[in-house]
C-alpha positions in Angstrom: 289.2 125.8 27.1 288.6 128.9 25.0 291.3 127.9 22.9 289.8 124.6 22.3 286.3 126.0 21.4 288.0 128.4 19.1 289.9 125.9 17.2 286.6 123.7 17.1 284.7 126.7 15.3 287.5 127.3 12.9 287.5 123.1 12.3 283.5 123.5 11.4 283.7 126.6 9.2 286.7 124.8 7.1 284.5 121.7 6.9 281.4 123.5 5.8 283.5 125.1 3.2 285.2 122.1 1.7 281.5 120.5 1.6 280.1 123.2 -0.1 283.1 123.0 -2.6 282.9 119.5 -3.1 279.1 119.8 -3.9 279.8 122.4 -6.2 282.1 120.5 -8.0 280.0 117.3 -8.1 276.9 118.9 -9.2 277.8 119.2 -12.9 278.4 115.4 -12.7 275.2 114.8 -10.9 273.5 116.4 -14.0 275.3 114.5 -16.4 274.3 111.5 -14.8 270.9 112.6 -14.1 270.3 113.5 -17.9 272.0 110.3 -19.3 268.8 108.5 -18.4 266.1 111.0 -19.3 264.7 111.4 -22.7 265.3 114.7 -24.6 262.5 116.6 -23.7 262.8 116.2 -20.0 266.7 116.8 -20.0 266.2 120.8 -19.6 263.0 120.8 -17.7 263.0 123.3 -14.8 263.4 122.8 -11.6 265.8 120.1 -12.6 264.6 116.7 -12.0 267.8 115.4 -10.3 266.4 111.7 -9.9 264.3 110.7 -13.0 260.6 109.8 -12.4 259.3 106.6 -13.6 257.9 108.2 -16.6 260.9 110.0 -17.5 263.4 107.3 -16.7 265.1 105.4 -20.1 267.8 103.3 -20.9 267.5 104.3 -24.5 270.6 106.8 -24.5 273.0 104.2 -23.3 271.5 101.6 -25.9 272.3 104.4 -28.4 276.0 104.8 -27.2 276.7 101.1 -27.5 274.7 100.1 -30.4 275.5 103.4 -33.0 276.8 103.8 -36.2 279.9 105.6 -34.6 282.0 102.6 -33.3 281.9 103.7 -29.7 282.8 100.1 -28.7 286.0 100.2 -30.7 286.6 103.6 -29.1 286.4 102.0 -25.9 288.5 98.9 -26.7 291.2 101.2 -28.2 291.6 103.4 -24.8 291.9 100.2 -22.9 294.8 98.8 -25.3 296.6 102.2 -25.1 295.9 102.6 -21.4 297.0 99.3 -20.1 300.2 99.4 -22.0 301.1 102.8 -21.2 300.3 102.0 -17.2 302.4 99.0 -17.5 305.5 100.3 -19.4 305.5 103.3 -17.0 305.4 101.5 -13.4 308.1 98.8 -15.0 310.3 101.7 -16.4 310.0 104.3 -13.7 310.3 101.7 -10.9 313.6 100.4 -12.3 314.8 103.7 -12.7 313.7 105.1 -9.5 315.6 102.0 -7.9 318.8 103.1 -9.6 318.5 106.7 -8.6 317.5 105.8 -5.0 319.3 102.8 -3.9 322.6 102.3 -6.5 325.5 104.7 -5.6 327.4 105.9 -9.0 329.1 108.7 -9.9 326.9 111.6 -11.1 323.9 110.1 -10.2 322.7 113.2 -8.7 323.6 115.0 -11.5 321.7 112.8 -14.2 318.6 112.6 -11.8 318.5 116.3 -11.8 319.0 116.5 -15.7 316.6 113.9 -16.3 313.9 115.8 -13.9 314.5 118.9 -15.8 312.5 117.5 -18.6 309.4 118.3 -16.5 309.9 122.0 -17.3 308.9 121.1 -20.9 305.0 121.4 -21.9 303.6 118.1 -23.7 302.5 120.6 -26.2 306.0 121.5 -27.2 306.9 117.8 -27.9 304.2 117.2 -30.2 305.7 118.1 -33.6 309.2 116.6 -32.7 307.6 113.0 -31.8 305.4 113.4 -35.1 308.5 113.8 -37.2 310.1 110.8 -35.2 307.1 108.6 -35.4 306.5 109.7 -39.2 310.3 108.4 -39.8 310.0 105.4 -37.7 306.8 104.3 -39.1 305.0 104.5 -35.9 302.6 107.4 -37.2 298.9 106.4 -37.2 299.3 103.6 -34.6 298.5 103.0 -31.2 302.4 102.8 -30.6 302.5 106.6 -31.1 300.3 107.0 -28.0 302.0 104.1 -25.9 305.3 104.7 -26.5 305.7 108.3 -24.8 303.6 107.2 -21.9 305.8 104.5 -21.1 308.8 106.7 -20.2 308.2 109.7 -17.9 310.4 111.6 -15.2 307.1 112.3 -13.1 306.9 108.6 -12.5 310.5 108.2 -11.9 310.6 111.1 -9.3 307.5 109.8 -7.7 308.9 106.3 -7.0 312.4 107.5 -6.4 311.1 109.6 -3.3 309.1 106.6 -1.8 312.2 104.5 -2.3 314.1 107.1 -0.3 311.8 106.5 2.4 312.7 102.8 2.7 315.6 101.9 5.1 318.9 101.2 3.4 319.6 98.8 5.9 317.2 96.7 4.6 318.6 96.5 1.3 322.2 96.3 2.8 320.9 92.9 4.8 319.6 91.4 1.8 322.9 92.0 -0.1 325.0 90.3 2.9 322.6 87.4 2.2 323.8 87.1 -1.5 320.9 89.1 -3.0 321.8 91.0 -6.2 320.2 94.3 -7.0 317.3 92.7 -8.9 316.8 90.5 -5.8 316.5 93.4 -3.6 314.2 95.3 -5.8 311.9 92.6 -6.5 311.9 90.8 -3.0 312.6 94.0 -0.7 311.6 97.3 -2.5 308.5 96.2 -4.7 306.4 94.8 -1.8 307.0 97.9 0.5 306.1 100.5 -2.2 302.7 99.2 -2.7 301.0 102.7 -2.1 303.6 104.5 -4.3 302.7 101.9 -7.3 298.9 102.6 -6.7 299.4 106.5 -7.0 301.3 106.2 -10.0 298.8 103.7 -11.6 296.2 106.1 -10.9 297.9 109.2 -12.3 299.4 107.4 -15.4 295.7 105.7 -16.2 293.8 109.2 -15.8 296.6 110.8 -17.8 296.6 108.1 -20.8 292.5 107.8 -20.7 292.0 111.2 -21.2 294.8 112.0 -23.6 293.2 114.1 -26.6 295.9 116.0 -28.1 298.2 113.2 -29.0 295.4 111.0 -30.6 294.5 114.1 -32.5 298.1 114.5 -33.6 299.4 111.1 -34.1 296.1 109.3 -35.6 294.5 109.5 -38.9 292.3 106.7 -39.0 288.9 106.7 -37.3 289.1 103.2 -36.4 292.0 103.8 -34.2 290.6 106.7 -32.3 290.3 106.7 -28.4 287.7 107.7 -26.0 288.6 111.5 -26.0 288.3 111.6 -30.0 285.7 108.9 -29.9 283.7 111.2 -27.9 283.8 113.9 -30.6 283.0 111.8 -33.5 279.8 110.5 -31.4 278.9 114.3 -30.6 279.2 115.3 -34.2 277.1 112.2 -35.3 274.5 112.5 -32.8 274.3 116.6 -32.9 271.6 117.8 -30.4 270.9 114.5 -28.9 272.3 115.5 -25.3 270.8 112.5 -23.4 273.2 110.4 -25.8 276.2 112.2 -25.4 275.9 112.4 -21.8 275.5 108.7 -21.6 278.6 108.2 -23.8 280.3 110.9 -21.3 279.1 108.5 -18.3 280.6 105.9 -20.0 284.2 107.1 -20.6 284.2 108.0 -16.9 283.4 104.6 -15.5 287.1 102.9 -15.8 288.4 106.0 -14.3 286.1 105.6 -11.1 286.8 101.7 -11.0 290.6 102.2 -10.9 290.4 104.8 -8.4 288.0 103.0 -6.0 290.3 99.9 -6.2 293.3 101.7 -5.4 291.9 104.6 -2.9 293.5 103.8 0.1 296.6 102.8 -1.4 296.5 105.8 -3.1 296.3 108.2 -0.1 298.9 106.5 1.5 301.3 106.6 -1.3 300.6 110.8 -1.6 301.3 111.0 2.1 304.4 109.5 2.3 306.1 110.3 -1.0 308.9 112.7 -0.3 309.2 112.2 3.1 313.2 111.6 3.0 315.3 112.8 0.9 
C-alpha cells in the first residue's frame, strides 16, 4: 500500500512537471497566434491580452499577408509543390529499399545496409556545396528539383521502415510466395497494408523537414518567384519591417499545414514510433 502511494505521488509530480514544460513551450505560439489578430498598438500591451477583445480584434493582418506586394501565395504554393513531391518520393523509395533490406536475402545485404546507414553521420550542411556543384552541372540549379531530389532519397526513411518491416512475420511473406506471389506482390498486398503506422510517421517527419527547409532553398534558389515558405517569410519580414502583427499572421499561416498533417496522422504516428525497432 505504501509503495502504491509513493508511486502515485511520483506519477503526479512527473505529470505536473510535464504539464508545466508543455505550457512553457506553447506560450510563444499562443502569443504569436494572439498577436496575429491584434492591431499594432495592442500587440505589446501589458498585461498581455491573450484573447483579443472586440475592440482589439482584426483580420487586417491576414488580409495583408495574402494581398501583399510580396507574393506570399506563390511562396505557399511553391512549398506545397516541393513538399508533396519530396514526401511522395521519400515514401516510395524508402519503402522499396526497406523491403529489400528486410525481406529479401542476398549476399552482403547487412553490410550494404550499414554502409548506407553510415551516411546519416554526415551533416546536411556538409553536402550543400557538393550538391550545388552537381546541380549546376546538371542544369538543376535555381529550380525546385534541387530541393525535391535530395528529399526523395534518405537513409533515415529506409532505416525507419526497415525496422517496422522487421516486425512483420516472415511467415506471412512466405505464405504469399507459396501461393505464387512475387516480391512485388508481397510488398504491395502484405507488407504495405500492415505498415500504415510506419508510413504515417515517415510522412510527418519528411513533411516537417521539407516544409521547413531553409538552407537548401537559400543556396539552390536564386529567383524570388521560386522561394518557398521559409525564405518567403524572410522576404515578407523585410518588406513589412515593424509590422509585427502581419509577420505573426504570416508565421501562423506557415504552420497551419504542419498542424493539419500531424492531426491527420496523429494516431498512426504514435503507433509507428512505438512499434518501429521492436525487432531486429
